[in-house]
PDB file with SEQRES, HELIX, SHEET and CRYST1 records, atoms N, CA, C and O in Angstrom:
SEQRES   1 A   72  UNK UNK UNK UNK UNK UNK UNK UNK UNK UNK UNK UNK UNK          
SEQRES   2 A   72  UNK UNK UNK UNK UNK UNK UNK UNK UNK UNK UNK UNK UNK          
SEQRES   3 A   72  UNK UNK UNK UNK UNK UNK UNK UNK UNK UNK UNK UNK UNK          
SEQRES   4 A   72  UNK UNK UNK UNK UNK UNK UNK UNK UNK UNK UNK UNK UNK          
SEQRES   5 A   72  UNK UNK UNK UNK UNK UNK UNK UNK UNK UNK UNK UNK UNK          
SEQRES   6 A   72  UNK UNK UNK UNK UNK UNK UNK                                  
HELIX    1 AA1 UNK A    2  UNK A   22  1                                  21    
HELIX    2 AA2 UNK A   48  UNK A   65  1                                  18    
SHEET    1 AA1 2 UNK A  26  UNK A  28  0                                        
SHEET    2 AA1 2 UNK A  40  UNK A  42 -1                                        
CRYST1    1.000    1.000    1.000  90.00  90.00  90.00 P 1           1          
ATOM      1  N   UNK A   1     -87.955  -2.567-147.745  1.00  0.00           N  
ATOM      2  CA  UNK A   1     -87.932  -2.200-146.392  1.00  0.00           C  
ATOM      3  C   UNK A   1     -87.099  -3.235-145.588  1.00  0.00           C  
ATOM      4  O   UNK A   1     -86.272  -2.850-144.762  1.00  0.00           O  
ATOM      5  N   UNK A   2     -87.322  -4.549-145.833  1.00  0.00           N  
ATOM      6  CA  UNK A   2     -86.610  -5.563-145.147  1.00  0.00           C  
ATOM      7  C   UNK A   2     -85.139  -5.496-145.473  1.00  0.00           C  
ATOM      8  O   UNK A   2     -84.308  -5.833-144.629  1.00  0.00           O  
ATOM      9  N   UNK A   3     -84.798  -5.077-146.655  1.00  0.00           N  
ATOM     10  CA  UNK A   3     -83.410  -5.018-147.032  1.00  0.00           C  
ATOM     11  C   UNK A   3     -82.682  -3.990-146.157  1.00  0.00           C  
ATOM     12  O   UNK A   3     -81.586  -4.265-145.669  1.00  0.00           O  
ATOM     13  N   UNK A   4     -83.272  -2.829-145.959  1.00  0.00           N  
ATOM     14  CA  UNK A   4     -82.632  -1.860-145.108  1.00  0.00           C  
ATOM     15  C   UNK A   4     -82.606  -2.156-143.639  1.00  0.00           C  
ATOM     16  O   UNK A   4     -81.702  -1.752-142.907  1.00  0.00           O  
ATOM     17  N   UNK A   5     -83.651  -2.893-143.217  1.00  0.00           N  
ATOM     18  CA  UNK A   5     -83.686  -3.321-141.846  1.00  0.00           C  
ATOM     19  C   UNK A   5     -82.597  -4.354-141.549  1.00  0.00           C  
ATOM     20  O   UNK A   5     -81.890  -4.258-140.546  1.00  0.00           O  
ATOM     21  N   UNK A   6     -82.478  -5.327-142.423  1.00  0.00           N  
ATOM     22  CA  UNK A   6     -81.352  -6.315-142.252  1.00  0.00           C  
ATOM     23  C   UNK A   6     -79.960  -5.662-142.281  1.00  0.00           C  
ATOM     24  O   UNK A   6     -79.053  -5.965-141.505  1.00  0.00           O  
ATOM     25  N   UNK A   7     -79.882  -4.746-143.243  1.00  0.00           N  
ATOM     26  CA  UNK A   7     -78.589  -4.043-143.341  1.00  0.00           C  
ATOM     27  C   UNK A   7     -78.229  -3.294-142.026  1.00  0.00           C  
ATOM     28  O   UNK A   7     -77.099  -3.362-141.541  1.00  0.00           O  
ATOM     29  N   UNK A   8     -79.225  -2.587-141.481  1.00  0.00           N  
ATOM     30  CA  UNK A   8     -79.024  -1.870-140.221  1.00  0.00           C  
ATOM     31  C   UNK A   8     -78.691  -2.802-139.111  1.00  0.00           C  
ATOM     32  O   UNK A   8     -77.796  -2.514-138.316  1.00  0.00           O  
ATOM     33  N   UNK A   9     -79.369  -3.905-139.021  1.00  0.00           N  
ATOM     34  CA  UNK A   9     -78.972  -4.890-137.937  1.00  0.00           C  
ATOM     35  C   UNK A   9     -77.612  -5.425-138.090  1.00  0.00           C  
ATOM     36  O   UNK A   9     -76.883  -5.593-137.112  1.00  0.00           O  
ATOM     37  N   UNK A  10     -77.242  -5.705-139.329  1.00  0.00           N  
ATOM     38  CA  UNK A  10     -75.937  -6.279-139.567  1.00  0.00           C  
ATOM     39  C   UNK A  10     -74.768  -5.251-139.269  1.00  0.00           C  
ATOM     40  O   UNK A  10     -73.722  -5.550-138.692  1.00  0.00           O  
ATOM     41  N   UNK A  11     -75.073  -4.104-139.706  1.00  0.00           N  
ATOM     42  CA  UNK A  11     -73.986  -3.019-139.398  1.00  0.00           C  
ATOM     43  C   UNK A  11     -73.865  -2.726-137.901  1.00  0.00           C  
ATOM     44  O   UNK A  11     -72.771  -2.532-137.372  1.00  0.00           O  
ATOM     45  N   UNK A  12     -75.080  -2.700-137.204  1.00  0.00           N  
ATOM     46  CA  UNK A  12     -75.078  -2.447-135.821  1.00  0.00           C  
ATOM     47  C   UNK A  12     -74.385  -3.647-135.017  1.00  0.00           C  
ATOM     48  O   UNK A  12     -73.717  -3.445-134.003  1.00  0.00           O  
ATOM     49  N   UNK A  13     -74.596  -4.842-135.534  1.00  0.00           N  
ATOM     50  CA  UNK A  13     -73.924  -5.970-134.887  1.00  0.00           C  
ATOM     51  C   UNK A  13     -72.402  -5.955-135.078  1.00  0.00           C  
ATOM     52  O   UNK A  13     -71.639  -6.265-134.163  1.00  0.00           O  
ATOM     53  N   UNK A  14     -71.985  -5.583-136.299  1.00  0.00           N  
ATOM     54  CA  UNK A  14     -70.517  -5.400-136.577  1.00  0.00           C  
ATOM     55  C   UNK A  14     -69.892  -4.321-135.672  1.00  0.00           C  
ATOM     56  O   UNK A  14     -68.811  -4.492-135.109  1.00  0.00           O  
ATOM     57  N   UNK A  15     -70.649  -3.174-135.559  1.00  0.00           N  
ATOM     58  CA  UNK A  15     -70.091  -2.167-134.710  1.00  0.00           C  
ATOM     59  C   UNK A  15     -69.969  -2.595-133.219  1.00  0.00           C  
ATOM     60  O   UNK A  15     -69.001  -2.263-132.536  1.00  0.00           O  
ATOM     61  N   UNK A  16     -70.925  -3.296-132.780  1.00  0.00           N  
ATOM     62  CA  UNK A  16     -70.844  -3.821-131.358  1.00  0.00           C  
ATOM     63  C   UNK A  16     -69.721  -4.773-131.275  1.00  0.00           C  
ATOM     64  O   UNK A  16     -69.047  -4.771-130.245  1.00  0.00           O  
ATOM     65  N   UNK A  17     -69.422  -5.632-132.290  1.00  0.00           N  
ATOM     66  CA  UNK A  17     -68.327  -6.492-132.212  1.00  0.00           C  
ATOM     67  C   UNK A  17     -67.021  -5.833-132.161  1.00  0.00           C  
ATOM     68  O   UNK A  17     -66.136  -6.234-131.405  1.00  0.00           O  
ATOM     69  N   UNK A  18     -66.869  -4.782-132.986  1.00  0.00           N  
ATOM     70  CA  UNK A  18     -65.628  -3.932-132.943  1.00  0.00           C  
ATOM     71  C   UNK A  18     -65.391  -3.256-131.597  1.00  0.00           C  
ATOM     72  O   UNK A  18     -64.293  -3.220-131.042  1.00  0.00           O  
ATOM     73  N   UNK A  19     -66.522  -2.719-131.120  1.00  0.00           N  
ATOM     74  CA  UNK A  19     -66.437  -2.069-129.801  1.00  0.00           C  
ATOM     75  C   UNK A  19     -66.054  -3.072-128.680  1.00  0.00           C  
ATOM     76  O   UNK A  19     -65.308  -2.730-127.763  1.00  0.00           O  
ATOM     77  N   UNK A  20     -66.588  -4.330-128.777  1.00  0.00           N  
ATOM     78  CA  UNK A  20     -66.280  -5.322-127.762  1.00  0.00           C  
ATOM     79  C   UNK A  20     -64.796  -5.770-127.885  1.00  0.00           C  
ATOM     80  O   UNK A  20     -64.188  -6.190-126.901  1.00  0.00           O  
ATOM     81  N   UNK A  21     -64.234  -5.674-129.098  1.00  0.00           N  
ATOM     82  CA  UNK A  21     -62.811  -5.983-129.280  1.00  0.00           C  
ATOM     83  C   UNK A  21     -61.930  -4.891-128.592  1.00  0.00           C  
ATOM     84  O   UNK A  21     -60.876  -5.185-128.027  1.00  0.00           O  
ATOM     85  N   UNK A  22     -62.404  -3.644-128.666  1.00  0.00           N  
ATOM     86  CA  UNK A  22     -61.594  -2.573-128.213  1.00  0.00           C  
ATOM     87  C   UNK A  22     -61.720  -2.284-126.706  1.00  0.00           C  
ATOM     88  O   UNK A  22     -60.840  -1.658-126.114  1.00  0.00           O  
ATOM     89  N   UNK A  23     -62.812  -2.743-126.100  1.00  0.00           N  
ATOM     90  CA  UNK A  23     -63.004  -2.368-124.685  1.00  0.00           C  
ATOM     91  C   UNK A  23     -62.984  -3.701-123.870  1.00  0.00           C  
ATOM     92  O   UNK A  23     -63.667  -4.675-124.187  1.00  0.00           O  
ATOM     93  N   UNK A  24     -62.143  -3.664-122.791  1.00  0.00           N  
ATOM     94  CA  UNK A  24     -62.060  -4.802-121.912  1.00  0.00           C  
ATOM     95  C   UNK A  24     -63.233  -4.781-120.911  1.00  0.00           C  
ATOM     96  O   UNK A  24     -63.847  -5.811-120.634  1.00  0.00           O  
ATOM     97  N   UNK A  25     -63.519  -3.615-120.392  1.00  0.00           N  
ATOM     98  CA  UNK A  25     -64.661  -3.467-119.495  1.00  0.00           C  
ATOM     99  C   UNK A  25     -65.128  -2.056-119.533  1.00  0.00           C  
ATOM    100  O   UNK A  25     -64.379  -1.141-119.873  1.00  0.00           O  
ATOM    101  N   UNK A  26     -66.370  -1.881-119.182  1.00  0.00           N  
ATOM    102  CA  UNK A  26     -66.961  -0.529-119.040  1.00  0.00           C  
ATOM    103  C   UNK A  26     -67.516  -0.344-117.627  1.00  0.00           C  
ATOM    104  O   UNK A  26     -68.182  -1.229-117.088  1.00  0.00           O  
ATOM    105  N   UNK A  27     -67.245   0.768-117.064  1.00  0.00           N  
ATOM    106  CA  UNK A  27     -67.704   1.082-115.690  1.00  0.00           C  
ATOM    107  C   UNK A  27     -68.810   2.127-115.806  1.00  0.00           C  
ATOM    108  O   UNK A  27     -68.540   3.260-116.203  1.00  0.00           O  
ATOM    109  N   UNK A  28     -70.043   1.771-115.469  1.00  0.00           N  
ATOM    110  CA  UNK A  28     -71.114   2.692-115.562  1.00  0.00           C  
ATOM    111  C   UNK A  28     -71.177   3.666-114.369  1.00  0.00           C  
ATOM    112  O   UNK A  28     -70.917   3.287-113.227  1.00  0.00           O  
ATOM    113  N   UNK A  29     -71.512   4.866-114.651  1.00  0.00           N  
ATOM    114  CA  UNK A  29     -71.567   5.933-113.596  1.00  0.00           C  
ATOM    115  C   UNK A  29     -72.672   5.663-112.630  1.00  0.00           C  
ATOM    116  O   UNK A  29     -73.670   5.034-112.984  1.00  0.00           O  
ATOM    117  N   UNK A  30     -72.524   6.108-111.457  1.00  0.00           N  
ATOM    118  CA  UNK A  30     -73.602   6.031-110.419  1.00  0.00           C  
ATOM    119  C   UNK A  30     -74.499   7.250-110.666  1.00  0.00           C  
ATOM    120  O   UNK A  30     -74.091   8.311-111.139  1.00  0.00           O  
ATOM    121  N   UNK A  31     -75.801   6.983-110.288  1.00  0.00           N  
ATOM    122  CA  UNK A  31     -76.728   8.122-110.273  1.00  0.00           C  
ATOM    123  C   UNK A  31     -76.297   9.201-109.276  1.00  0.00           C  
ATOM    124  O   UNK A  31     -75.835   8.883-108.180  1.00  0.00           O  
ATOM    125  N   UNK A  32     -76.442  10.440-109.643  1.00  0.00           N  
ATOM    126  CA  UNK A  32     -75.962  11.519-108.684  1.00  0.00           C  
ATOM    127  C   UNK A  32     -76.814  11.545-107.370  1.00  0.00           C  
ATOM    128  O   UNK A  32     -76.317  11.927-106.311  1.00  0.00           O  
ATOM    129  N   UNK A  33     -78.067  11.140-107.469  1.00  0.00           N  
ATOM    130  CA  UNK A  33     -78.885  11.184-106.272  1.00  0.00           C  
ATOM    131  C   UNK A  33     -78.736   9.937-105.377  1.00  0.00           C  
ATOM    132  O   UNK A  33     -79.373   9.856-104.327  1.00  0.00           O  
ATOM    133  N   UNK A  34     -77.889   8.957-105.791  1.00  0.00           N  
ATOM    134  CA  UNK A  34     -77.621   7.803-105.024  1.00  0.00           C  
ATOM    135  C   UNK A  34     -76.130   7.545-104.938  1.00  0.00           C  
ATOM    136  O   UNK A  34     -75.610   6.651-105.607  1.00  0.00           O  
ATOM    137  N   UNK A  35     -75.406   8.363-104.076  1.00  0.00           N  
ATOM    138  CA  UNK A  35     -74.008   8.239-103.984  1.00  0.00           C  
ATOM    139  C   UNK A  35     -73.487   6.890-103.443  1.00  0.00           C  
ATOM    140  O   UNK A  35     -72.349   6.498-103.703  1.00  0.00           O  
ATOM    141  N   UNK A  36     -74.336   6.210-102.699  1.00  0.00           N  
ATOM    142  CA  UNK A  36     -73.913   4.988-102.040  1.00  0.00           C  
ATOM    143  C   UNK A  36     -74.099   3.749-102.943  1.00  0.00           C  
ATOM    144  O   UNK A  36     -73.683   2.652-102.568  1.00  0.00           O  
ATOM    145  N   UNK A  37     -74.724   3.914-104.134  1.00  0.00           N  
ATOM    146  CA  UNK A  37     -74.997   2.830-105.022  1.00  0.00           C  
ATOM    147  C   UNK A  37     -73.642   2.342-105.589  1.00  0.00           C  
ATOM    148  O   UNK A  37     -72.752   3.137-105.894  1.00  0.00           O  
ATOM    149  N   UNK A  38     -73.523   0.993-105.718  1.00  0.00           N  
ATOM    150  CA  UNK A  38     -72.331   0.454-106.309  1.00  0.00           C  
ATOM    151  C   UNK A  38     -72.185   0.755-107.783  1.00  0.00           C  
ATOM    152  O   UNK A  38     -73.186   0.931-108.477  1.00  0.00           O  
ATOM    153  N   UNK A  39     -70.955   0.819-108.280  1.00  0.00           N  
ATOM    154  CA  UNK A  39     -70.705   0.994-109.664  1.00  0.00           C  
ATOM    155  C   UNK A  39     -70.969  -0.318-110.365  1.00  0.00           C  
ATOM    156  O   UNK A  39     -70.719  -1.385-109.805  1.00  0.00           O  
ATOM    157  N   UNK A  40     -71.472  -0.249-111.584  1.00  0.00           N  
ATOM    158  CA  UNK A  40     -71.778  -1.495-112.369  1.00  0.00           C  
ATOM    159  C   UNK A  40     -70.644  -1.605-113.384  1.00  0.00           C  
ATOM    160  O   UNK A  40     -70.314  -0.650-114.087  1.00  0.00           O  
ATOM    161  N   UNK A  41     -70.055  -2.810-113.437  1.00  0.00           N  
ATOM    162  CA  UNK A  41     -69.018  -3.129-114.409  1.00  0.00           C  
ATOM    163  C   UNK A  41     -69.572  -4.052-115.440  1.00  0.00           C  
ATOM    164  O   UNK A  41     -70.143  -5.092-115.112  1.00  0.00           O  
ATOM    165  N   UNK A  42     -69.409  -3.679-116.725  1.00  0.00           N  
ATOM    166  CA  UNK A  42     -69.880  -4.515-117.838  1.00  0.00           C  
ATOM    167  C   UNK A  42     -68.664  -5.018-118.556  1.00  0.00           C  
ATOM    168  O   UNK A  42     -67.896  -4.195-119.054  1.00  0.00           O  
ATOM    169  N   UNK A  43     -68.426  -6.315-118.650  1.00  0.00           N  
ATOM    170  CA  UNK A  43     -67.325  -6.919-119.319  1.00  0.00           C  
ATOM    171  C   UNK A  43     -67.834  -7.855-120.342  1.00  0.00           C  
ATOM    172  O   UNK A  43     -68.473  -8.838-119.966  1.00  0.00           O  
ATOM    173  N   UNK A  44     -67.606  -7.639-121.660  1.00  0.00           N  
ATOM    174  CA  UNK A  44     -68.056  -8.617-122.688  1.00  0.00           C  
ATOM    175  C   UNK A  44     -67.281  -9.955-122.568  1.00  0.00           C  
ATOM    176  O   UNK A  44     -66.075  -9.975-122.322  1.00  0.00           O  
ATOM    177  N   UNK A  45     -68.018 -11.061-122.751  1.00  0.00           N  
ATOM    178  CA  UNK A  45     -67.396 -12.324-122.682  1.00  0.00           C  
ATOM    179  C   UNK A  45     -66.426 -12.499-123.861  1.00  0.00           C  
ATOM    180  O   UNK A  45     -66.493 -11.776-124.855  1.00  0.00           O  
ATOM    181  N   UNK A  46     -65.488 -13.521-123.713  1.00  0.00           N  
ATOM    182  CA  UNK A  46     -64.495 -13.719-124.787  1.00  0.00           C  
ATOM    183  C   UNK A  46     -65.077 -14.047-126.149  1.00  0.00           C  
ATOM    184  O   UNK A  46     -64.437 -13.747-127.157  1.00  0.00           O  
ATOM    185  N   UNK A  47     -66.190 -14.611-126.227  1.00  0.00           N  
ATOM    186  CA  UNK A  47     -66.782 -15.092-127.505  1.00  0.00           C  
ATOM    187  C   UNK A  47     -67.524 -13.931-128.174  1.00  0.00           C  
ATOM    188  O   UNK A  47     -67.707 -13.994-129.390  1.00  0.00           O  
ATOM    189  N   UNK A  48     -67.955 -12.905-127.497  1.00  0.00           N  
ATOM    190  CA  UNK A  48     -68.752 -11.822-128.038  1.00  0.00           C  
ATOM    191  C   UNK A  48     -68.235 -11.061-129.238  1.00  0.00           C  
ATOM    192  O   UNK A  48     -68.965 -10.875-130.211  1.00  0.00           O  
ATOM    193  N   UNK A  49     -66.931 -10.596-129.189  1.00  0.00           N  
ATOM    194  CA  UNK A  49     -66.497  -9.785-130.358  1.00  0.00           C  
ATOM    195  C   UNK A  49     -66.535 -10.493-131.731  1.00  0.00           C  
ATOM    196  O   UNK A  49     -67.045  -9.953-132.713  1.00  0.00           O  
ATOM    197  N   UNK A  50     -66.000 -11.669-131.762  1.00  0.00           N  
ATOM    198  CA  UNK A  50     -65.897 -12.442-133.001  1.00  0.00           C  
ATOM    199  C   UNK A  50     -67.280 -12.939-133.442  1.00  0.00           C  
ATOM    200  O   UNK A  50     -67.575 -12.965-134.637  1.00  0.00           O  
ATOM    201  N   UNK A  51     -68.102 -13.320-132.510  1.00  0.00           N  
ATOM    202  CA  UNK A  51     -69.451 -13.813-132.900  1.00  0.00           C  
ATOM    203  C   UNK A  51     -70.296 -12.619-133.372  1.00  0.00           C  
ATOM    204  O   UNK A  51     -71.045 -12.776-134.336  1.00  0.00           O  
ATOM    205  N   UNK A  52     -70.217 -11.463-132.759  1.00  0.00           N  
ATOM    206  CA  UNK A  52     -70.965 -10.323-133.282  1.00  0.00           C  
ATOM    207  C   UNK A  52     -70.470  -9.900-134.649  1.00  0.00           C  
ATOM    208  O   UNK A  52     -71.258  -9.623-135.553  1.00  0.00           O  
ATOM    209  N   UNK A  53     -69.147  -9.851-134.788  1.00  0.00           N  
ATOM    210  CA  UNK A  53     -68.618  -9.505-136.183  1.00  0.00           C  
ATOM    211  C   UNK A  53     -69.014 -10.509-137.249  1.00  0.00           C  
ATOM    212  O   UNK A  53     -69.433 -10.142-138.347  1.00  0.00           O  
ATOM    213  N   UNK A  54     -68.877 -11.777-136.907  1.00  0.00           N  
ATOM    214  CA  UNK A  54     -69.274 -12.800-137.897  1.00  0.00           C  
ATOM    215  C   UNK A  54     -70.716 -12.767-138.302  1.00  0.00           C  
ATOM    216  O   UNK A  54     -71.073 -12.785-139.480  1.00  0.00           O  
ATOM    217  N   UNK A  55     -71.545 -12.716-137.259  1.00  0.00           N  
ATOM    218  CA  UNK A  55     -72.983 -12.691-137.484  1.00  0.00           C  
ATOM    219  C   UNK A  55     -73.406 -11.455-138.210  1.00  0.00           C  
ATOM    220  O   UNK A  55     -74.274 -11.511-139.081  1.00  0.00           O  
ATOM    221  N   UNK A  56     -72.831 -10.371-137.883  1.00  0.00           N  
ATOM    222  CA  UNK A  56     -73.156  -9.055-138.568  1.00  0.00           C  
ATOM    223  C   UNK A  56     -72.739  -9.101-140.013  1.00  0.00           C  
ATOM    224  O   UNK A  56     -73.455  -8.647-140.905  1.00  0.00           O  
ATOM    225  N   UNK A  57     -71.576  -9.654-140.224  1.00  0.00           N  
ATOM    226  CA  UNK A  57     -71.076  -9.702-141.693  1.00  0.00           C  
ATOM    227  C   UNK A  57     -71.960 -10.612-142.525  1.00  0.00           C  
ATOM    228  O   UNK A  57     -72.217 -10.320-143.693  1.00  0.00           O  
ATOM    229  N   UNK A  58     -72.466 -11.791-141.903  1.00  0.00           N  
ATOM    230  CA  UNK A  58     -73.366 -12.669-142.635  1.00  0.00           C  
ATOM    231  C   UNK A  58     -74.675 -11.870-142.991  1.00  0.00           C  
ATOM    232  O   UNK A  58     -75.169 -11.903-144.118  1.00  0.00           O  
ATOM    233  N   UNK A  59     -75.168 -11.190-141.998  1.00  0.00           N  
ATOM    234  CA  UNK A  59     -76.490 -10.498-142.195  1.00  0.00           C  
ATOM    235  C   UNK A  59     -76.348  -9.371-143.211  1.00  0.00           C  
ATOM    236  O   UNK A  59     -77.269  -9.111-143.984  1.00  0.00           O  
ATOM    237  N   UNK A  60     -75.205  -8.707-143.212  1.00  0.00           N  
ATOM    238  CA  UNK A  60     -74.998  -7.627-144.199  1.00  0.00           C  
ATOM    239  C   UNK A  60     -74.933  -8.214-145.571  1.00  0.00           C  
ATOM    240  O   UNK A  60     -75.544  -7.675-146.493  1.00  0.00           O  
ATOM    241  N   UNK A  61     -74.190  -9.339-145.757  1.00  0.00           N  
ATOM    242  CA  UNK A  61     -74.128  -9.947-147.079  1.00  0.00           C  
ATOM    243  C   UNK A  61     -75.511 -10.522-147.469  1.00  0.00           C  
ATOM    244  O   UNK A  61     -75.863 -10.465-148.647  1.00  0.00           O  
ATOM    245  N   UNK A  62     -76.303 -11.069-146.533  1.00  0.00           N  
ATOM    246  CA  UNK A  62     -77.607 -11.522-146.831  1.00  0.00           C  
ATOM    247  C   UNK A  62     -78.485 -10.328-147.288  1.00  0.00           C  
ATOM    248  O   UNK A  62     -79.309 -10.465-148.193  1.00  0.00           O  
ATOM    249  N   UNK A  63     -78.296  -9.192-146.662  1.00  0.00           N  
ATOM    250  CA  UNK A  63     -79.178  -8.028-147.027  1.00  0.00           C  
ATOM    251  C   UNK A  63     -78.897  -7.610-148.464  1.00  0.00           C  
ATOM    252  O   UNK A  63     -79.808  -7.074-149.094  1.00  0.00           O  
ATOM    253  N   UNK A  64     -77.786  -7.799-148.999  1.00  0.00           N  
ATOM    254  CA  UNK A  64     -77.473  -7.453-150.373  1.00  0.00           C  
ATOM    255  C   UNK A  64     -78.114  -8.421-151.354  1.00  0.00           C  
ATOM    256  O   UNK A  64     -78.345  -8.057-152.507  1.00  0.00           O  
ATOM    257  N   UNK A  65     -78.407  -9.642-150.928  1.00  0.00           N  
ATOM    258  CA  UNK A  65     -79.006 -10.659-151.792  1.00  0.00           C  
ATOM    259  C   UNK A  65     -80.519 -10.520-151.839  1.00  0.00           C  
ATOM    260  O   UNK A  65     -81.145 -11.077-152.740  1.00  0.00           O  
ATOM    261  N   UNK A  66     -81.133  -9.801-150.905  1.00  0.00           N  
ATOM    262  CA  UNK A  66     -82.628  -9.644-150.942  1.00  0.00           C  
ATOM    263  C   UNK A  66     -82.904  -8.736-152.138  1.00  0.00           C  
ATOM    264  O   UNK A  66     -82.306  -7.665-152.243  1.00  0.00           O  
ATOM    265  N   UNK A  67     -83.799  -9.144-153.042  1.00  0.00           N  
ATOM    266  CA  UNK A  67     -84.088  -8.364-154.228  1.00  0.00           C  
ATOM    267  C   UNK A  67     -84.894  -7.096-153.806  1.00  0.00           C  
ATOM    268  O   UNK A  67     -85.640  -7.099-152.826  1.00  0.00           O  
ATOM    269  N   UNK A  68     -84.704  -6.061-154.572  1.00  0.00           N  
ATOM    270  CA  UNK A  68     -85.507  -4.813-154.388  1.00  0.00           C  
ATOM    271  C   UNK A  68     -86.850  -5.075-154.925  1.00  0.00           C  
ATOM    272  O   UNK A  68     -87.016  -5.822-155.890  1.00  0.00           O  
ATOM    273  N   UNK A  69     -87.854  -4.447-154.291  1.00  0.00           N  
ATOM    274  CA  UNK A  69     -89.242  -4.582-154.747  1.00  0.00           C  
ATOM    275  C   UNK A  69     -89.427  -3.736-155.972  1.00  0.00           C  
ATOM    276  O   UNK A  69     -88.923  -2.617-156.065  1.00  0.00           O  
ATOM    277  N   UNK A  70     -90.171  -4.299-156.928  1.00  0.00           N  
ATOM    278  CA  UNK A  70     -90.547  -3.575-158.174  1.00  0.00           C  
ATOM    279  C   UNK A  70     -91.921  -2.867-157.982  1.00  0.00           C  
ATOM    280  O   UNK A  70     -92.871  -3.484-157.500  1.00  0.00           O  
ATOM    281  N   UNK A  71     -92.007  -1.653-158.340  1.00  0.00           N  
ATOM    282  CA  UNK A  71     -93.283  -0.936-158.290  1.00  0.00           C  
ATOM    283  C   UNK A  71     -94.057  -1.225-159.600  1.00  0.00           C  
ATOM    284  O   UNK A  71     -93.768  -0.648-160.648  1.00  0.00           O  
ATOM    285  N   UNK A  72     -95.034  -2.124-159.504  1.00  0.00           N  
ATOM    286  CA  UNK A  72     -95.974  -2.388-160.625  1.00  0.00           C  
ATOM    287  C   UNK A  72     -95.403  -3.423-161.523  1.00  0.00           C  
ATOM    288  O   UNK A  72     -96.027  -3.789-162.519  1.00  0.00           O  
TER     289      UNK A  72                                                      
END                                                                             
């Protein structure tokens, strides 16, 4: 179970890193019931893409080294 959990976290982190490389900024939509609300802009910092990719790759490699549990 831990093996698949670590693998999922690693793959998710790698995907976030790739997405942060491809996107400079994201503008979130306003709620339709609040037209006067300001738009929110999300911009990943410069260190985020490579850090997420590196940490995700390390976690994926670690997940392959966790031994499978033996039944009995």
